[in-house]
mmCIF file of the C-alpha atoms, coordinates in Angstrom:
data_MODEL
# 
_entry.id   MODEL 
# 
loop_
_atom_site.group_PDB 
_atom_site.id 
_atom_site.type_symbol 
_atom_site.label_atom_id 
_atom_site.label_alt_id 
_atom_site.label_comp_id 
_atom_site.label_asym_id 
_atom_site.label_entity_id 
_atom_site.label_seq_id 
_atom_site.pdbx_PDB_ins_code 
_atom_site.Cartn_x 
_atom_site.Cartn_y 
_atom_site.Cartn_z 
_atom_site.occupancy 
_atom_site.B_iso_or_equiv 
_atom_site.pdbx_formal_charge 
_atom_site.auth_seq_id 
_atom_site.auth_comp_id 
_atom_site.auth_asym_id 
_atom_site.auth_atom_id 
_atom_site.pdbx_PDB_model_num 
ATOM 1   C CA . UNK A 1 1   ? 103.537 -80.987 50.179  1.00 0.00 ? 1   UNK A CA 1 
ATOM 2   C CA . UNK A 1 2   ? 101.196 -79.667 52.818  1.00 0.00 ? 2   UNK A CA 1 
ATOM 3   C CA . UNK A 1 3   ? 103.166 -76.467 53.003  1.00 0.00 ? 3   UNK A CA 1 
ATOM 4   C CA . UNK A 1 4   ? 102.733 -75.876 49.229  1.00 0.00 ? 4   UNK A CA 1 
ATOM 5   C CA . UNK A 1 5   ? 98.982  -76.476 49.437  1.00 0.00 ? 5   UNK A CA 1 
ATOM 6   C CA . UNK A 1 6   ? 98.642  -74.083 52.351  1.00 0.00 ? 6   UNK A CA 1 
ATOM 7   C CA . UNK A 1 7   ? 100.641 -71.441 50.500  1.00 0.00 ? 7   UNK A CA 1 
ATOM 8   C CA . UNK A 1 8   ? 98.474  -71.861 47.361  1.00 0.00 ? 8   UNK A CA 1 
ATOM 9   C CA . UNK A 1 9   ? 95.272  -71.540 49.439  1.00 0.00 ? 9   UNK A CA 1 
ATOM 10  C CA . UNK A 1 10  ? 96.622  -68.410 51.089  1.00 0.00 ? 10  UNK A CA 1 
ATOM 11  C CA . UNK A 1 11  ? 97.534  -66.822 47.690  1.00 0.00 ? 11  UNK A CA 1 
ATOM 12  C CA . UNK A 1 12  ? 94.174  -67.773 46.246  1.00 0.00 ? 12  UNK A CA 1 
ATOM 13  C CA . UNK A 1 13  ? 92.300  -65.934 49.004  1.00 0.00 ? 13  UNK A CA 1 
ATOM 14  C CA . UNK A 1 14  ? 94.595  -62.892 48.945  1.00 0.00 ? 14  UNK A CA 1 
ATOM 15  C CA . UNK A 1 15  ? 92.945  -60.095 46.900  1.00 0.00 ? 15  UNK A CA 1 
ATOM 16  C CA . UNK A 1 16  ? 95.642  -57.448 47.385  1.00 0.00 ? 16  UNK A CA 1 
ATOM 17  C CA . UNK A 1 17  ? 96.686  -56.034 44.018  1.00 0.00 ? 17  UNK A CA 1 
ATOM 18  C CA . UNK A 1 18  ? 93.579  -57.215 42.187  1.00 0.00 ? 18  UNK A CA 1 
ATOM 19  C CA . UNK A 1 19  ? 92.437  -53.616 41.656  1.00 0.00 ? 19  UNK A CA 1 
ATOM 20  C CA . UNK A 1 20  ? 95.744  -52.767 39.971  1.00 0.00 ? 20  UNK A CA 1 
ATOM 21  C CA . UNK A 1 21  ? 95.359  -55.735 37.642  1.00 0.00 ? 21  UNK A CA 1 
ATOM 22  C CA . UNK A 1 22  ? 91.751  -54.831 36.786  1.00 0.00 ? 22  UNK A CA 1 
ATOM 23  C CA . UNK A 1 23  ? 92.783  -51.224 36.163  1.00 0.00 ? 23  UNK A CA 1 
ATOM 24  C CA . UNK A 1 24  ? 95.567  -52.389 33.859  1.00 0.00 ? 24  UNK A CA 1 
ATOM 25  C CA . UNK A 1 25  ? 92.953  -54.195 31.749  1.00 0.00 ? 25  UNK A CA 1 
ATOM 26  C CA . UNK A 1 26  ? 90.301  -51.452 31.743  1.00 0.00 ? 26  UNK A CA 1 
ATOM 27  C CA . UNK A 1 27  ? 92.373  -48.231 31.550  1.00 0.00 ? 27  UNK A CA 1 
ATOM 28  C CA . UNK A 1 28  ? 93.622  -48.647 27.936  1.00 0.00 ? 28  UNK A CA 1 
ATOM 29  C CA . UNK A 1 29  ? 90.089  -49.316 26.719  1.00 0.00 ? 29  UNK A CA 1 
ATOM 30  C CA . UNK A 1 30  ? 88.759  -46.234 28.518  1.00 0.00 ? 30  UNK A CA 1 
ATOM 31  C CA . UNK A 1 31  ? 91.635  -44.125 27.181  1.00 0.00 ? 31  UNK A CA 1 
ATOM 32  C CA . UNK A 1 32  ? 90.933  -45.220 23.601  1.00 0.00 ? 32  UNK A CA 1 
ATOM 33  C CA . UNK A 1 33  ? 87.210  -44.482 24.023  1.00 0.00 ? 33  UNK A CA 1 
ATOM 34  C CA . UNK A 1 34  ? 87.974  -41.009 25.404  1.00 0.00 ? 34  UNK A CA 1 
ATOM 35  C CA . UNK A 1 35  ? 90.404  -40.254 22.556  1.00 0.00 ? 35  UNK A CA 1 
ATOM 36  C CA . UNK A 1 36  ? 87.871  -41.489 20.002  1.00 0.00 ? 36  UNK A CA 1 
ATOM 37  C CA . UNK A 1 37  ? 85.131  -39.313 21.494  1.00 0.00 ? 37  UNK A CA 1 
ATOM 38  C CA . UNK A 1 38  ? 87.377  -36.263 21.416  1.00 0.00 ? 38  UNK A CA 1 
ATOM 39  C CA . UNK A 1 39  ? 88.385  -36.895 17.790  1.00 0.00 ? 39  UNK A CA 1 
ATOM 40  C CA . UNK A 1 40  ? 84.809  -37.435 16.631  1.00 0.00 ? 40  UNK A CA 1 
ATOM 41  C CA . UNK A 1 41  ? 83.706  -34.201 18.320  1.00 0.00 ? 41  UNK A CA 1 
ATOM 42  C CA . UNK A 1 42  ? 86.578  -32.362 16.594  1.00 0.00 ? 42  UNK A CA 1 
ATOM 43  C CA . UNK A 1 43  ? 85.561  -33.786 13.213  1.00 0.00 ? 43  UNK A CA 1 
ATOM 44  C CA . UNK A 1 44  ? 81.920  -32.804 13.666  1.00 0.00 ? 44  UNK A CA 1 
ATOM 45  C CA . UNK A 1 45  ? 82.892  -29.338 14.901  1.00 0.00 ? 45  UNK A CA 1 
ATOM 46  C CA . UNK A 1 46  ? 85.054  -28.714 11.806  1.00 0.00 ? 46  UNK A CA 1 
ATOM 47  C CA . UNK A 1 47  ? 82.301  -29.935 9.482   1.00 0.00 ? 47  UNK A CA 1 
ATOM 48  C CA . UNK A 1 48  ? 79.830  -27.609 11.210  1.00 0.00 ? 48  UNK A CA 1 
ATOM 49  C CA . UNK A 1 49  ? 82.293  -24.722 10.957  1.00 0.00 ? 49  UNK A CA 1 
ATOM 50  C CA . UNK A 1 50  ? 82.740  -25.295 7.211   1.00 0.00 ? 50  UNK A CA 1 
ATOM 51  C CA . UNK A 1 51  ? 78.972  -25.550 6.666   1.00 0.00 ? 51  UNK A CA 1 
ATOM 52  C CA . UNK A 1 52  ? 78.499  -22.252 8.526   1.00 0.00 ? 52  UNK A CA 1 
ATOM 53  C CA . UNK A 1 53  ? 81.208  -20.646 6.409   1.00 0.00 ? 53  UNK A CA 1 
ATOM 54  C CA . UNK A 1 54  ? 79.465  -21.872 3.262   1.00 0.00 ? 54  UNK A CA 1 
ATOM 55  C CA . UNK A 1 55  ? 76.228  -20.315 4.525   1.00 0.00 ? 55  UNK A CA 1 
ATOM 56  C CA . UNK A 1 56  ? 78.094  -17.082 5.177   1.00 0.00 ? 56  UNK A CA 1 
ATOM 57  C CA . UNK A 1 57  ? 79.504  -17.236 1.647   1.00 0.00 ? 57  UNK A CA 1 
ATOM 58  C CA . UNK A 1 58  ? 76.022  -17.669 0.213   1.00 0.00 ? 58  UNK A CA 1 
ATOM 59  C CA . UNK A 1 59  ? 74.847  -14.568 2.109   1.00 0.00 ? 59  UNK A CA 1 
ATOM 60  C CA . UNK A 1 60  ? 77.824  -12.541 0.896   1.00 0.00 ? 60  UNK A CA 1 
ATOM 61  C CA . UNK A 1 61  ? 77.292  -13.709 -2.696  1.00 0.00 ? 61  UNK A CA 1 
ATOM 62  C CA . UNK A 1 62  ? 73.634  -12.632 -2.513  1.00 0.00 ? 62  UNK A CA 1 
ATOM 63  C CA . UNK A 1 63  ? 74.588  -9.243  -1.067  1.00 0.00 ? 63  UNK A CA 1 
ATOM 64  C CA . UNK A 1 64  ? 77.395  -8.503  -3.522  1.00 0.00 ? 64  UNK A CA 1 
ATOM 65  C CA . UNK A 1 65  ? 75.966  -10.366 -6.537  1.00 0.00 ? 65  UNK A CA 1 
ATOM 66  C CA . UNK A 1 66  ? 79.573  -11.370 -7.360  1.00 0.00 ? 66  UNK A CA 1 
ATOM 67  C CA . UNK A 1 67  ? 79.370  -10.694 -11.068 1.00 0.00 ? 67  UNK A CA 1 
ATOM 68  C CA . UNK A 1 68  ? 83.039  -9.773  -11.503 1.00 0.00 ? 68  UNK A CA 1 
ATOM 69  C CA . UNK A 1 69  ? 86.227  -11.657 -10.820 1.00 0.00 ? 69  UNK A CA 1 
ATOM 70  C CA . UNK A 1 70  ? 87.257  -9.049  -8.233  1.00 0.00 ? 70  UNK A CA 1 
ATOM 71  C CA . UNK A 1 71  ? 83.984  -9.543  -6.318  1.00 0.00 ? 71  UNK A CA 1 
ATOM 72  C CA . UNK A 1 72  ? 84.481  -13.325 -6.338  1.00 0.00 ? 72  UNK A CA 1 
ATOM 73  C CA . UNK A 1 73  ? 88.019  -12.810 -5.024  1.00 0.00 ? 73  UNK A CA 1 
ATOM 74  C CA . UNK A 1 74  ? 86.579  -10.651 -2.226  1.00 0.00 ? 74  UNK A CA 1 
ATOM 75  C CA . UNK A 1 75  ? 84.160  -13.448 -1.291  1.00 0.00 ? 75  UNK A CA 1 
ATOM 76  C CA . UNK A 1 76  ? 87.063  -15.921 -1.269  1.00 0.00 ? 76  UNK A CA 1 
ATOM 77  C CA . UNK A 1 77  ? 89.148  -13.607 0.949   1.00 0.00 ? 77  UNK A CA 1 
ATOM 78  C CA . UNK A 1 78  ? 86.263  -13.188 3.419   1.00 0.00 ? 78  UNK A CA 1 
ATOM 79  C CA . UNK A 1 79  ? 85.934  -16.961 3.644   1.00 0.00 ? 79  UNK A CA 1 
ATOM 80  C CA . UNK A 1 80  ? 89.679  -17.445 4.067   1.00 0.00 ? 80  UNK A CA 1 
ATOM 81  C CA . UNK A 1 81  ? 89.637  -15.038 6.993   1.00 0.00 ? 81  UNK A CA 1 
ATOM 82  C CA . UNK A 1 82  ? 86.611  -16.580 8.701   1.00 0.00 ? 82  UNK A CA 1 
ATOM 83  C CA . UNK A 1 83  ? 87.626  -20.242 8.265   1.00 0.00 ? 83  UNK A CA 1 
ATOM 84  C CA . UNK A 1 84  ? 91.396  -20.116 8.493   1.00 0.00 ? 84  UNK A CA 1 
ATOM 85  C CA . UNK A 1 85  ? 91.637  -21.882 5.139   1.00 0.00 ? 85  UNK A CA 1 
ATOM 86  C CA . UNK A 1 86  ? 94.143  -20.805 2.511   1.00 0.00 ? 86  UNK A CA 1 
ATOM 87  C CA . UNK A 1 87  ? 93.034  -19.223 -0.750  1.00 0.00 ? 87  UNK A CA 1 
ATOM 88  C CA . UNK A 1 88  ? 93.934  -22.488 -2.540  1.00 0.00 ? 88  UNK A CA 1 
ATOM 89  C CA . UNK A 1 89  ? 91.353  -24.357 -0.454  1.00 0.00 ? 89  UNK A CA 1 
ATOM 90  C CA . UNK A 1 90  ? 88.510  -22.048 -1.518  1.00 0.00 ? 90  UNK A CA 1 
ATOM 91  C CA . UNK A 1 91  ? 87.124  -21.658 -5.018  1.00 0.00 ? 91  UNK A CA 1 
ATOM 92  C CA . UNK A 1 92  ? 84.441  -19.216 -6.077  1.00 0.00 ? 92  UNK A CA 1 
ATOM 93  C CA . UNK A 1 93  ? 83.329  -19.852 -9.662  1.00 0.00 ? 93  UNK A CA 1 
ATOM 94  C CA . UNK A 1 94  ? 80.553  -18.888 -12.028 1.00 0.00 ? 94  UNK A CA 1 
ATOM 95  C CA . UNK A 1 95  ? 78.449  -21.768 -13.247 1.00 0.00 ? 95  UNK A CA 1 
ATOM 96  C CA . UNK A 1 96  ? 75.367  -21.877 -15.462 1.00 0.00 ? 96  UNK A CA 1 
ATOM 97  C CA . UNK A 1 97  ? 72.322  -24.037 -15.868 1.00 0.00 ? 97  UNK A CA 1 
ATOM 98  C CA . UNK A 1 98  ? 70.676  -24.297 -19.248 1.00 0.00 ? 98  UNK A CA 1 
ATOM 99  C CA . UNK A 1 99  ? 66.876  -24.233 -19.284 1.00 0.00 ? 99  UNK A CA 1 
ATOM 100 C CA . UNK A 1 100 ? 65.451  -27.110 -17.250 1.00 0.00 ? 100 UNK A CA 1 
ATOM 101 C CA . UNK A 1 101 ? 68.717  -29.097 -17.150 1.00 0.00 ? 101 UNK A CA 1 
ATOM 102 C CA . UNK A 1 102 ? 69.798  -30.307 -13.721 1.00 0.00 ? 102 UNK A CA 1 
ATOM 103 C CA . UNK A 1 103 ? 73.552  -30.229 -14.404 1.00 0.00 ? 103 UNK A CA 1 
ATOM 104 C CA . UNK A 1 104 ? 75.695  -27.122 -14.195 1.00 0.00 ? 104 UNK A CA 1 
ATOM 105 C CA . UNK A 1 105 ? 78.070  -26.039 -16.954 1.00 0.00 ? 105 UNK A CA 1 
ATOM 106 C CA . UNK A 1 106 ? 81.040  -23.702 -16.657 1.00 0.00 ? 106 UNK A CA 1 
ATOM 107 C CA . UNK A 1 107 ? 80.573  -21.970 -19.989 1.00 0.00 ? 107 UNK A CA 1 
ATOM 108 C CA . UNK A 1 108 ? 77.480  -19.902 -20.797 1.00 0.00 ? 108 UNK A CA 1 
ATOM 109 C CA . UNK A 1 109 ? 77.938  -20.633 -24.509 1.00 0.00 ? 109 UNK A CA 1 
ATOM 110 C CA . UNK A 1 110 ? 77.082  -24.277 -23.785 1.00 0.00 ? 110 UNK A CA 1 
ATOM 111 C CA . UNK A 1 111 ? 73.440  -23.259 -23.452 1.00 0.00 ? 111 UNK A CA 1 
ATOM 112 C CA . UNK A 1 112 ? 73.214  -22.155 -27.060 1.00 0.00 ? 112 UNK A CA 1 
ATOM 113 C CA . UNK A 1 113 ? 70.082  -20.060 -27.596 1.00 0.00 ? 113 UNK A CA 1 
ATOM 114 C CA . UNK A 1 114 ? 68.277  -21.614 -24.606 1.00 0.00 ? 114 UNK A CA 1 
ATOM 115 C CA . UNK A 1 115 ? 67.530  -19.871 -21.356 1.00 0.00 ? 115 UNK A CA 1 
ATOM 116 C CA . UNK A 1 116 ? 70.522  -19.697 -19.065 1.00 0.00 ? 116 UNK A CA 1 
ATOM 117 C CA . UNK A 1 117 ? 70.584  -19.206 -15.325 1.00 0.00 ? 117 UNK A CA 1 
ATOM 118 C CA . UNK A 1 118 ? 73.697  -17.827 -13.660 1.00 0.00 ? 118 UNK A CA 1 
ATOM 119 C CA . UNK A 1 119 ? 75.027  -19.173 -10.352 1.00 0.00 ? 119 UNK A CA 1 
ATOM 120 C CA . UNK A 1 120 ? 78.048  -18.719 -8.120  1.00 0.00 ? 120 UNK A CA 1 
ATOM 121 C CA . UNK A 1 121 ? 79.444  -21.915 -6.634  1.00 0.00 ? 121 UNK A CA 1 
ATOM 122 C CA . UNK A 1 122 ? 81.620  -21.788 -3.537  1.00 0.00 ? 122 UNK A CA 1 
ATOM 123 C CA . UNK A 1 123 ? 83.719  -24.875 -2.779  1.00 0.00 ? 123 UNK A CA 1 
ATOM 124 C CA . UNK A 1 124 ? 85.592  -25.312 0.503   1.00 0.00 ? 124 UNK A CA 1 
ATOM 125 C CA . UNK A 1 125 ? 88.158  -28.095 0.902   1.00 0.00 ? 125 UNK A CA 1 
ATOM 126 C CA . UNK A 1 126 ? 89.940  -29.043 4.106   1.00 0.00 ? 126 UNK A CA 1 
ATOM 127 C CA . UNK A 1 127 ? 91.742  -32.122 5.376   1.00 0.00 ? 127 UNK A CA 1 
ATOM 128 C CA . UNK A 1 128 ? 91.692  -33.702 8.814   1.00 0.00 ? 128 UNK A CA 1 
ATOM 129 C CA . UNK A 1 129 ? 94.089  -36.282 10.210  1.00 0.00 ? 129 UNK A CA 1 
ATOM 130 C CA . UNK A 1 130 ? 92.897  -37.848 13.491  1.00 0.00 ? 130 UNK A CA 1 
ATOM 131 C CA . UNK A 1 131 ? 95.483  -38.411 16.222  1.00 0.00 ? 131 UNK A CA 1 
ATOM 132 C CA . UNK A 1 132 ? 95.572  -42.157 15.685  1.00 0.00 ? 132 UNK A CA 1 
ATOM 133 C CA . UNK A 1 133 ? 96.983  -41.684 12.163  1.00 0.00 ? 133 UNK A CA 1 
ATOM 134 C CA . UNK A 1 134 ? 100.276 -40.702 13.846  1.00 0.00 ? 134 UNK A CA 1 
ATOM 135 C CA . UNK A 1 135 ? 100.542 -44.316 15.002  1.00 0.00 ? 135 UNK A CA 1 
ATOM 136 C CA . UNK A 1 136 ? 99.710  -45.766 11.590  1.00 0.00 ? 136 UNK A CA 1 
ATOM 137 C CA . UNK A 1 137 ? 96.066  -46.540 12.340  1.00 0.00 ? 137 UNK A CA 1 
ATOM 138 C CA . UNK A 1 138 ? 93.686  -45.448 9.579   1.00 0.00 ? 138 UNK A CA 1 
ATOM 139 C CA . UNK A 1 139 ? 94.116  -42.339 7.475   1.00 0.00 ? 139 UNK A CA 1 
ATOM 140 C CA . UNK A 1 140 ? 92.906  -38.773 7.324   1.00 0.00 ? 140 UNK A CA 1 
ATOM 141 C CA . UNK A 1 141 ? 90.067  -37.558 5.158   1.00 0.00 ? 141 UNK A CA 1 
ATOM 142 C CA . UNK A 1 142 ? 89.018  -34.524 3.155   1.00 0.00 ? 142 UNK A CA 1 
ATOM 143 C CA . UNK A 1 143 ? 86.052  -32.257 3.749   1.00 0.00 ? 143 UNK A CA 1 
ATOM 144 C CA . UNK A 1 144 ? 84.348  -30.962 0.606   1.00 0.00 ? 144 UNK A CA 1 
ATOM 145 C CA . UNK A 1 145 ? 81.625  -28.391 1.243   1.00 0.00 ? 145 UNK A CA 1 
ATOM 146 C CA . UNK A 1 146 ? 79.883  -26.704 -1.663  1.00 0.00 ? 146 UNK A CA 1 
ATOM 147 C CA . UNK A 1 147 ? 77.152  -24.076 -1.955  1.00 0.00 ? 147 UNK A CA 1 
ATOM 148 C CA . UNK A 1 148 ? 75.563  -22.831 -5.155  1.00 0.00 ? 148 UNK A CA 1 
ATOM 149 C CA . UNK A 1 149 ? 73.685  -19.529 -5.209  1.00 0.00 ? 149 UNK A CA 1 
ATOM 150 C CA . UNK A 1 150 ? 71.641  -18.220 -8.118  1.00 0.00 ? 150 UNK A CA 1 
ATOM 151 C CA . UNK A 1 151 ? 72.497  -14.614 -8.992  1.00 0.00 ? 151 UNK A CA 1 
ATOM 152 C CA . UNK A 1 152 ? 70.883  -14.055 -12.327 1.00 0.00 ? 152 UNK A CA 1 
# 
């Protein structure tokens, strides 16, 4: 009996290996925090990149005036090159606003005899799937960035 008590006292005071045990508890948490920080920075960077591309599109639309379908296609191609998006992820469309209305319409005839203002709307769509979705945690999401520029 005394031998067992002495052995227990000796084990209780022995701190060899405690660092390995503490590391085993802390390391996964730190790894998850690091991965989360990296993913969040990637998400913010892509959003910023798409916003910059939309600003670039607005500048190109102002410079070209984009009144024809061919000019709108050129704007779309410039954006596809600068963002790495496919042509299907970028739309460049004419929209109109009638008089003092706040909503846009896609057909100028909707304004009737009222004053119509002509705009070009550029929509960028991209998807992002964080690393943790590969392990079944959460899901990806879609970026939708839109700019509307008055041209007439």
